[in-house]
C-alpha positions as CSV (number, residue, x, y, z in Angstrom):
1,M,5.0,-2.4,-27.2
2,N,1.8,-3.3,-25.8
3,Q,-0.9,-3.6,-28.2
4,V,-3.6,-1.4,-26.2
5,S,-4.6,2.2,-25.6
6,V,-4.2,4.2,-22.8
7,Q,-7.8,4.7,-22.6
8,D,-8.1,0.7,-22.5
9,V,-6.5,0.5,-18.9
10,L,-8.5,3.9,-17.7
11,H,-11.9,1.8,-18.0
12,I,-10.2,-0.9,-16.4
13,L,-8.7,0.9,-13.7
14,E,-11.8,3.2,-13.4
15,K,-14.1,-0.2,-13.3
16,N,-12.3,-1.5,-10.1
17,G,-12.3,2.1,-8.2
18,V,-8.7,3.2,-9.2
19,T,-8.8,7.0,-9.3
20,V,-6.2,8.1,-12.0
21,E,-4.8,11.6,-11.2
22,Q,-2.4,12.0,-14.2
23,V,-0.6,9.8,-17.1
24,I,3.0,10.6,-18.3
25,Q,4.4,9.9,-21.3
26,L,8.1,9.4,-21.5
27,P,10.0,8.3,-24.2
28,Y,13.4,6.2,-23.4
29,I,16.2,4.4,-24.8
30,R,17.7,0.7,-23.5
31,D,20.5,-0.5,-24.2
32,D,21.9,-3.8,-22.6
33,V,23.2,-1.7,-19.6
34,F,21.4,1.6,-19.8
35,N,17.9,3.2,-20.0
36,Y,18.2,6.9,-20.9
37,L,16.1,9.6,-20.8
38,P,15.7,13.3,-21.9
39,V,16.2,15.7,-19.2
40,T,13.7,18.0,-20.7
41,E,11.2,15.4,-20.1
42,I,12.4,14.4,-16.5
43,N,12.2,18.2,-15.4
44,R,8.6,18.8,-16.6
45,D,6.8,15.5,-15.8
46,F,8.3,14.8,-12.3
47,G,9.3,18.9,-10.9
48,C,13.2,18.4,-11.3
49,D,15.7,20.7,-12.5
50,Y,18.4,19.1,-13.6
51,Q,21.0,21.1,-15.9
52,I,22.6,18.9,-18.1
53,Q,23.9,19.9,-21.3
54,E,25.4,18.8,-24.6
55,G,27.5,15.8,-24.5
56,E,26.9,14.9,-20.1
57,F,24.5,12.7,-18.0
58,L,23.8,12.7,-14.8
59,N,23.7,8.5,-13.4
60,L,20.0,8.3,-11.3
61,F,19.1,5.1,-8.9
62,Q,16.0,4.9,-7.8
63,Y,16.7,3.7,-4.6
64,N,14.7,4.2,-1.1
65,L,18.3,4.2,0.9
66,E,16.2,4.1,3.8
67,D,14.0,1.2,2.8
68,G,16.8,-1.7,5.1
69,Y,18.2,-3.2,1.8
70,E,21.6,-2.8,0.7
71,H,21.8,-1.2,-2.9
72,N,25.2,-1.4,-5.1
73,I,25.2,2.8,-5.9
74,Q,28.1,2.4,-8.3
75,P,27.9,5.6,-10.5
76,V,30.0,5.4,-13.9
77,S,32.0,8.5,-15.2
78,T,32.0,8.1,-18.8
79,V,29.6,6.1,-21.8
80,T,29.7,5.9,-25.6
81,I,27.0,6.4,-27.4
82,S,26.3,6.5,-31.0
83,G,29.3,4.5,-31.9
84,D,32.2,7.2,-31.0
85,R,30.5,9.8,-29.0
86,K,31.2,10.1,-25.2
87,L,29.4,11.4,-22.7
88,Q,30.9,12.8,-19.1
89,S,29.1,12.1,-15.9
90,V,28.1,15.5,-14.4
91,G,27.1,13.7,-11.0
92,T,24.6,11.0,-9.0
93,D,21.3,11.3,-7.6
94,V,19.4,9.2,-5.9
95,K,15.7,10.1,-6.3
96,I,12.5,7.3,-7.3
97,L,10.6,8.6,-10.3
98,F,8.6,6.2,-11.4
99,N,8.1,2.1,-10.3
100,Q,10.9,-0.6,-11.7
101,N,9.8,-2.5,-14.1
102,P,11.0,-5.2,-16.1
103,T,11.4,-3.1,-19.1
104,F,13.9,-1.0,-18.0
105,A,17.8,-1.7,-17.5
106,D,19.1,-1.3,-13.5
107,K,21.4,1.8,-14.1
108,T,19.5,4.8,-15.9
109,L,21.3,8.0,-17.1
110,I,19.6,11.0,-17.9
111,I,21.2,12.9,-21.0
112,N,20.5,16.1,-22.6
113,D,17.9,16.6,-25.6
114,F,20.0,16.8,-27.9
115,D,22.2,13.2,-27.2
116,F,18.7,11.6,-26.8
117,E,18.0,12.9,-30.4
118,K,21.4,11.8,-31.7
119,L,21.0,8.1,-29.8
120,S,17.4,7.5,-31.2
121,A,18.7,8.3,-34.3
122,D,21.8,5.4,-34.4
123,I,20.3,3.2,-31.3
124,T,21.2,-0.5,-31.5
125,G,18.7,-1.3,-28.1
126,S,15.5,-0.6,-27.8
127,A,13.5,2.4,-27.5
128,G,9.9,3.9,-26.7
129,I,7.1,5.4,-24.8
130,A,6.7,4.3,-21.0
131,N,3.3,5.1,-20.1
132,L,2.9,5.7,-16.2
133,F,0.2,6.0,-14.4
134,Q,-0.4,8.0,-11.3
135,F,-3.1,7.3,-8.8
136,Q,-5.1,8.8,-6.1
137,N,-5.1,5.9,-3.8
138,W,-2.1,3.2,-4.8
139,E,-2.7,1.1,-1.8
140,D,-6.6,0.4,-3.1
141,S,-5.5,-0.7,-6.4
142,Y,-4.3,-3.7,-6.5
143,A,-7.4,-5.7,-8.0
144,G,-7.0,-2.8,-10.9
145,V,-3.9,-3.5,-11.3
146,C,-4.2,-7.3,-11.6
147,E,-6.9,-7.4,-14.2
148,V,-4.9,-4.6,-16.5
149,K,-2.4,-7.1,-16.3
150,E,-4.2,-10.1,-17.3
151,Y,-6.0,-8.2,-20.0
152,L,-2.7,-7.1,-21.4
153,Q,-1.2,-11.1,-21.4
154,E,-4.6,-11.6,-23.9
155,S,-4.0,-8.7,-25.7
156,N,-0.7,-9.5,-26.6
157,Q,-0.9,-12.9,-27.2
158,L,2.3,-13.7,-25.1
159,N,2.5,-16.2,-22.5
160,E,3.5,-15.7,-18.9
161,D,7.5,-15.3,-19.4
162,E,7.3,-13.0,-22.2
163,Q,4.9,-10.6,-21.2
164,T,7.3,-10.4,-18.1
165,Y,8.9,-7.7,-20.4
166,Y,5.9,-5.8,-21.4
167,E,3.6,-6.0,-18.3
168,L,2.1,-3.4,-16.1
169,S,4.1,-2.9,-12.9
170,S,3.6,-1.3,-9.4
171,K,4.7,-1.0,-6.0
172,V,1.3,-2.0,-4.4
173,E,2.1,-5.8,-5.7
174,K,5.5,-5.8,-3.0
175,Y,3.0,-3.7,-0.9
176,Q,0.6,-6.9,-1.0
177,D,3.5,-9.1,-0.5
178,A,5.0,-7.4,2.1
179,K,1.9,-7.1,4.4
180,K,0.9,-10.6,3.8
181,S,4.5,-11.6,4.7
182,G,4.4,-9.0,7.8
183,Q,1.0,-10.9,8.7
184,F,2.6,-14.1,8.9
185,L,5.5,-12.6,10.8
186,L,3.1,-10.9,13.3
187,F,1.5,-14.7,13.7
188,L,4.7,-16.4,13.8
189,M,6.0,-14.4,16.8
190,A,3.1,-14.0,18.5
191,F,2.5,-17.6,18.2
192,V,6.1,-17.9,19.7
193,I,5.5,-15.6,22.3
194,G,2.7,-17.5,23.3
195,L,4.4,-20.5,23.8
196,M,6.6,-19.1,25.8
197,I,4.2,-16.9,28.1
198,M,2.5,-20.5,28.2
199,A,5.7,-22.4,29.2
200,E,6.6,-19.7,32.1
201,F,3.2,-19.9,33.4
202,L,2.6,-23.9,33.7
203,L,6.2,-23.8,35.3
204,I,5.3,-21.3,37.8
205,H,1.6,-23.0,38.4
206,S,3.2,-26.4,38.4
207,R,5.6,-25.6,41.5
208,I,2.2,-23.7,43.1
209,Q,0.9,-27.2,42.7
210,A,3.1,-29.1,44.3
211,E,3.6,-26.8,47.4
212,K,-0.3,-27.2,47.8
213,E,-0.3,-29.3,51.0
214,E,2.4,-26.5,52.7
215,N,0.2,-24.1,51.7
216,S,-2.6,-25.6,52.7
217,R,-1.2,-25.6,56.1
218,V,-0.4,-22.1,55.9
219,V,-4.4,-21.3,55.1
220,R,-5.2,-23.4,58.4
221,S,-2.9,-22.1,61.0
222,L,-4.0,-18.1,59.1
223,R,-7.8,-19.3,59.3
224,M,-7.1,-20.2,63.0
225,L,-5.9,-16.8,64.4
226,G,-8.8,-15.5,62.4
227,M,-7.6,-14.1,59.2
228,I,-11.0,-13.2,56.6
229,D,-11.2,-14.2,53.4
230,K,-10.1,-10.2,51.7
231,E,-7.1,-10.6,54.0
232,M,-6.3,-14.1,52.5
233,V,-6.5,-13.2,49.0
234,K,-4.7,-10.7,49.9
235,C,-1.5,-13.0,51.2
236,L,-2.1,-14.9,48.3
237,C,-1.7,-12.4,45.8
238,Y,1.0,-10.8,47.1
239,K,2.7,-14.3,47.0
240,N,1.9,-14.9,43.6
241,F,3.0,-11.2,42.1
242,L,6.4,-12.2,43.9
243,R,6.5,-15.6,41.1
244,F,4.7,-14.4,38.2
245,I,5.7,-10.3,37.9
246,P,9.8,-10.6,37.9
247,P,9.7,-12.9,34.9
248,S,7.6,-10.3,32.9
249,V,9.8,-7.1,33.6
250,V,12.7,-8.6,33.3
251,G,11.9,-9.9,30.1
252,T,10.5,-6.7,28.7
253,I,13.8,-5.4,29.6
254,L,16.0,-7.8,28.1
255,S,14.1,-7.2,24.9
256,F,15.2,-4.1,24.6
257,L,18.6,-4.6,23.0
258,P,17.0,-6.7,20.3
259,S,14.1,-4.6,19.8
260,Y,16.2,-2.0,19.3
261,Y,19.3,-3.8,17.0
262,L,16.5,-5.9,15.0
263,N,14.8,-2.4,13.6
264,E,17.8,-0.2,13.3
265,S,18.1,-1.3,10.2
266,Y,14.9,0.2,9.2
267,G,15.6,3.6,11.2
268,M,13.0,2.6,13.9
269,G,15.2,1.6,16.7
270,T,13.2,3.3,19.5
271,N,10.5,2.9,17.7
272,G,11.0,-1.0,18.7
273,I,12.2,-0.3,22.4
274,L,8.7,1.8,22.6
275,A,7.1,-1.4,21.2
276,G,8.9,-3.4,23.7
277,I,7.9,-1.5,26.2
278,V,4.3,-1.4,25.0
279,F,4.1,-4.9,25.0
280,G,5.3,-5.6,28.4
281,V,3.3,-3.1,30.0
282,I,0.1,-5.0,28.4
283,L,1.3,-8.2,29.5
284,T,2.0,-7.0,32.8
285,V,-1.3,-5.3,33.2
286,G,-3.0,-8.6,32.1
287,I,-1.1,-10.9,34.7
288,F,-1.8,-8.4,37.0
289,V,-5.6,-9.8,36.2
290,V,-4.8,-12.7,36.4
291,I,-3.2,-13.3,39.3
292,R,-5.9,-11.7,41.6
293,R,-8.4,-14.0,40.1
294,Y,-6.0,-17.3,40.4
295,S,-5.1,-16.2,43.7
296,E,-9.2,-15.9,44.7
297,K,-9.5,-19.6,43.0
298,E,-6.1,-20.9,45.4
299,E,-7.8,-19.4,48.3
300,K,-11.2,-21.4,47.8
301,L,-9.3,-24.9,46.8
302,Y,-7.5,-24.6,49.8
303,E,-10.3,-23.2,51.9
304,S,-12.4,-26.7,50.5
305,G,-9.3,-28.9,51.8
306,F,-9.6,-27.1,55.2
307,I,-13.2,-27.5,55.7
308,I,-13.1,-31.2,54.7
309,Q,-10.6,-32.1,57.0
310,G,-11.2,-30.0,60.1
311,R,-14.9,-31.9,60.0
312,G,-12.8,-35.2,59.8
313,F,-11.2,-33.4,62.8
314,F,-13.8,-32.6,64.6
315,E,-15.9,-35.9,63.4
316,R,-13.0,-37.6,65.8
317,I,-13.3,-35.2,68.9
318,F,-17.0,-35.6,69.2
């Protein structure tokens, strides 16, 4: 239906660094409800082994049942073609042979070659040839696909709404949208988690600051008993460890259930738990490093306060 040749499309794709491994030209018929595909073409082009006799059809649902979405799989048992010719179902198969496209209906039936020819002669819907391009590396084909779509729109001289029914479609477009959504979701979750961690640290830090006077007296007392800097920092590290580490450990453990159930719909529940464990371990190791430096600065702060107060004390004595 597009007013361009396959060679023109191949040239545009090649110009954008897209390698096309194979071009399949698949005849199809579509009415208001179904796509009809000839079984011989399907078996030859897609390596299938469907056995469909005259007067029969196979329900084909091109879904990935593990993609986390709900799919309405309701096979039909009989269909009527060419006025009064009835076909009977021989079963159902769920397999993605090619990408979805606005040209096609939602339901697909694979029929015998004789029935396909009969339907072609009496069709009241639309019939045509679908050009299917198999890329060597479809993840890098986005620029080429976009340029081809623009070229089709210009060549067909159709507005954007009309072009929808004749456009080229590729899973790389949904892949790019999903990738952008995933990146935004990662940023959003990282931002929220960062805010929560910062709030936790600020609360603990505020509590330590509120106890600064009491901690200073403890440090002075330990200094008078002869404790050295290394031992002092070790004591402060232990105190801060008891305040910073338990929330991190408890939070990691509590994250197991939501991490599992949020990812289980995609069959990745165990991976969700492993991701939570890895993040918890990284966070805990980071806190260990922070605690050490935090305790060293805390020790210096108390030490400076001790020297100033001690100097005033000796000045009064002597």
